[in-house]
N, C-alpha and C positions, 0 to 999 in steps of 0.2 A: 298345404300339401305341395311337394315338389312336382315339377312338370317332367314327364317322362317321354322319351322318344324311343321307339323300337325300330331298328334298321334290319331289314331282311336282305341278305345278299345272294338270294337264289336267282339264277337266270330262268328257272322254270315257271311257266304259266300255271302249272298244277303243283305248286310247291308244298311238300309236307312241312318244310321249315317255316314257311309263312303261316300255315295253319296252326302250328304250335305256338308261334309268336302271337297270332290273333287270340288264341286261348289265354295266353298270359296277359295280353293287353286288356281283354274283357274283364279278367279277374282284378287287375289293378284298377280299372275304372270302377268296378263295383265297390272297391275299397276306398273310393273317393279321390283317386289320383287323376290328374289331368294327363291324358295319354294321347299319343299319335303313333301311327305306324307308317314308316317310309319304306316302300319297296324299291330298291335300287334299280331293278329291272324296268321300272316305269320312267326312269330318267332318260333324257336324251343321250343316245349312245355316242354321238359325235363329240360332245363336250367331255364325256367320261373318258373316251379313248384318247382324246387330245390332251387330257389333263388340265383342262381350262374351265373355270367357273364362269361360263358365259350363258346368257339367257336367264330368264326368270325362274325356270324350274330348278336348275342347278344352284343358282344363287339362293333360292328359297330353301333348298334342301340343306345347304351348308348353314344358313341362318337358323334353321330348326335345330341342328346340332348345337350351335352356339348358345341358343336360348334354353335348351333342356338342362335340367339339374342332373338327371340320370339317363343313361342309355342302356338299352338291351341291344346287343349286337349279335345277330343270328346268321348262321351260314350252314349250308350242307357241306359235307366234307367230300371233296374231289381230290383224288390222288394225294391223300394224306395231308391236305391243307384246306384253308378256307378258299372261297371262290375268287377267281380273278376279278369278277364283277365287283365284289366287296372291296378288294384291294384297290381297284380303280377309283372307287368312291372315297375310300380312306385317304388315298393320295391327293385328293382335292382339298382336304382339310389342311389348315396351316399347321406348322410344326407343333404348336401348343393347342391344337384344336379341341383337345379333350381335357384341357387344364381345369382342375376343380371339379371334375365330374366323377360320379360313381358309375361303374360299368358292369353289367352282367353279360358275360359271354355265353351264348348258346350254340350248340352244334347238333346236327342230325347226320346220321350216316348208316350205312348198311352193315357195318361190322364193328365189334368192340376193339378191333385192332386200331381204330381211329380215335379212340377215346382221349388220347393225349394231345390231339390236335389243339384243343382249347389252350392247354398250358404251354405247348412248345411252338405253336404257330400263331395263334390269335392273341394271346396275352402279351407277348413281346411288342407287337405293333401297337396295341392299345396303350401300353405303358410308354412307348416311345412318343406317342402323341400327347403325353402329359396327363393321362387319366390319374385322378387323385387316388382312386381305389378301384381296382379290378377284383370284384368279389369272386368267390368260388362259382364256377360255371356249371352248366349241366349239359351232358351229352345224351341225346335221345336216339335210340335205335329206330331205324325206319320200320322194323317189324312190330314195334310197340305203338305205332300210330295207326289208328283205325279211322278211316275217312267216313263220316256220316252223311255227307252231302250237305248242301246249302252252306258250305264254308265252315263246317264244324268238324271237330275230331274228338275221339275218345282215346285216351292213353291207357296202357296197362296200368294197373293200380300202383305197382311199385315205382314205375316211371313217373306217374303223376305226383306221387308223394315226393320223390326226389326233386322234381321240377318245382313243386310248391316250396320245398325247403330252400332251394337255391334262390327263389324269388323272395322268400322271407328274409334271407340273408341280405339280399339286395336292398329291400325296403328298410331293414334295420340299419344298414350302413348309411342309408340316406337320412335316417333319423325321422322317418315318417310315420311310425306308429303301428297301425293295425296289421297284424299278421295275415297273410292271404288265406291261410288254412281256416281262420276264423271268418273271414269275409266270404269264403266260398261255401260255408255251411248254410 
């Protein structure tokens, strides 16, 4: 099975984006994938802002990206784009830092007016970093996320189905087999 890394680009300690990613990562793990979740907000700010891969935390994060077969890149939408925090991390990667990788973009936001952020803001930078395949992403409205406590969420049924379909497209593109809808049952 391919190794998968989820990258959350939310600066918030109480991130709905990270909770949605945790849900996806748990489901992928149940389907037998090796998974990890990297929250960019936990990386040293000085190195991120300086654009330097210094110190073990940033070096380790960049190495995790290099070692992964597939990436889930998730961000809340602020001002019609992905976060500056995510951009700072992506800027640390070499020009071909996503070469050979399949990438699933995910975004959360307060309005459907931001649904195109995936295709018009995030997809171009992922492609510029050499991603082999950026699959169809999923936008999740903040209002569709119900926080249950203890780090879990429930999504509106239609949203959950769209998310599962996006993740199934991602795993299909990886050639990894088991659809998530079957693994989640």
